[in-house]
C-alpha positions, 0 to 999 in steps of 0.5 A, spaced: 534 228 750 538 231 745 541 227 739 547 224 741 551 219 737 558 218 740 563 214 743 567 217 749 573 214 752 576 215 759 581 212 764 582 213 772 588 216 774 594 212 777 591 206 775 591 201 769 583 201 768 580 204 762 573 204 759 569 207 754 561 209 754 557 209 747 550 212 747 546 212 740 539 215 738 539 217 731 544 212 728 541 207 732 534 209 729 536 209 722 538 201 723 532 199 726 527 203 722 529 199 716 524 193 718 519 192 723 522 188 728 519 184 734 521 187 740 526 182 743 529 182 736 530 189 736 532 190 743 538 185 742 540 188 735 540 195 739 545 191 744 549 189 738 550 196 735 552 198 742 557 192 742 560 193 735 561 201 737 565 199 743 569 193 740 571 198 734 574 203 739 578 198 742 580 194 735 585 199 732 584 197 724 583 201 718 578 197 715 571 193 718 569 190 724 563 186 724 559 182 730 555 176 728 551 171 731 547 165 728 543 160 732 537 155 732 532 159 736 527 164 734 533 168 731 536 166 725 542 171 724 544 178 726 550 182 724 552 189 725 558 192 722 563 199 723 568 201 719 574 206 720 570 212 720 565 210 725 559 208 720 554 203 723 550 198 720 546 192 722 540 187 720 537 181 724 533 176 720 528 171 723 522 166 721 517 172 719 511 167 719 513 165 726 510 169 732 515 171 736 513 172 744 514 179 747 519 176 752 525 172 750 532 170 753 538 170 749 538 163 749 531 162 747 533 167 741 540 163 739 539 156 742 545 153 741 548 159 737 555 162 737 558 169 736 563 171 730 567 177 731 571 178 724 576 183 723 577 185 716 583 190 715 584 194 708 591 191 708 593 184 711 589 178 713 582 177 715 581 174 722 575 171 726 574 169 733 568 165 735 565 165 742 559 160 744 553 163 747 554 160 754 552 166 758 545 169 759 546 176 756 550 179 750 555 182 755 557 176 758 559 173 751 563 179 750 566 178 756 568 171 755 571 173 748 575 179 751 578 173 756 579 168 751 582 173 745 586 178 750 587 175 756 585 182 759 579 182 765 573 186 761 566 188 763 561 190 759 554 193 760 549 194 754 542 196 754 537 198 748 530 200 747 526 203 741 529 209 741 536 209 744 542 204 745 548 204 750 554 201 753 559 201 758 566 198 758 571 197 763 578 193 762 584 192 766 590 193 762 597 189 764 599 191 771 606 195 769 601 200 765 599 203 772 602 209 775 602 207 782 599 201 785 592 201 786 590 193 787 583 195 789 581 199 783 579 194 779 574 191 784 572 198 786 570 200 779 567 194 777 563 194 783 560 201 782 559 200 775 555 194 776 550 199 780 548 202 773 541 201 771 539 201 763 535 207 764 542 211 766 545 207 760 540 210 755 538 217 758 544 220 762 550 223 758 557 220 759 559 226 764 553 225 768 554 217 768 561 217 770 560 223 775 554 218 778 558 212 778 565 215 780 565 222 783 570 220 788 575 218 783 580 221 779 577 220 772 580 223 765 575 224 760 577 224 752 574 227 746 568 224 744 568 221 737 561 221 733 558 215 730 553 215 724 549 210 720 552 209 714 552 203 709 557 200 704 553 198 699 554 201 692 551 201 685 558 198 682 558 193 688 551 190 686 553 190 679 559 186 681 554 181 684 550 181 678 556 179 674 557 173 679 551 170 676 554 169 670 552 171 663 547 166 661 543 167 668 543 174 667 540 174 660 535 169 662 532 174 668 532 180 663 528 176 658 523 174 663 523 180 667 526 185 663 530 188 668 534 186 674 532 189 681 537 188 688 536 191 694 540 192 700 538 189 706 542 194 711 539 200 708 533 198 703 537 202 697 534 199 691 538 198 685 535 196 678 539 194 672 536 194 665 539 190 659 542 197 656 545 198 663 549 191 663 550 191 655 558 191 656 558 186 662 554 181 658 559 182 652 565 181 657 562 175 660 560 172 653 568 172 651 569 168 657 565 162 655 
């Protein structure tokens, strides 16, 4: 397959049903190549990357949307983010001294866990939604989130392997948004979508996938939007984090190690600060004591 990293919306004429499909390969590979993930953790990370892409297309904000999970199973935490420019990043953390089986369910990975959806606009208040991990799949958990937060029936299909991740989303909008009454549309569309296989989600183009599922329906396809890997870390942000340690601790680390090194867990960028790099910072901090 050619390099595809995009999300594309679609709708069904004369109904109140909309949808979106995402397919990522290079952007996804940039994320999973940062660490040597066990297979089930890598697969779940891929589903999270596809999920945050779909969520970001639905939640219209000028800022960052993040999807995070925490639990007491094999997986400690997993986080994906997407900003207003469709820049994606993600990471998973687990006990690397523990052997992770080749096959694990969502509940085994996230025993007693929960999902946190965080909306962080550049202007305005931050919002968080929390959903318990009660389903057998991430898709079921997200469907529960949409039901709780938007009260709109929604269905999600997600898939990932070691090279690609993809997802399909359907949502029924309020009835008054339908041009004509097609009361059977939602049941018909979700039934057809439920026949999709993981291979089709990961291998077919959006045009081919929608034709396979809905060739007898009037589907309106909108322009695709490119997505890519992108990290929000910077030398200045890392320097600010170093400053938050306080002048005395910074001086002590410099005295012991001669430098302060910090790497970004998302992109593996390494930032190194020497005493000369932090001279003005230490002076500023000194004045506050």
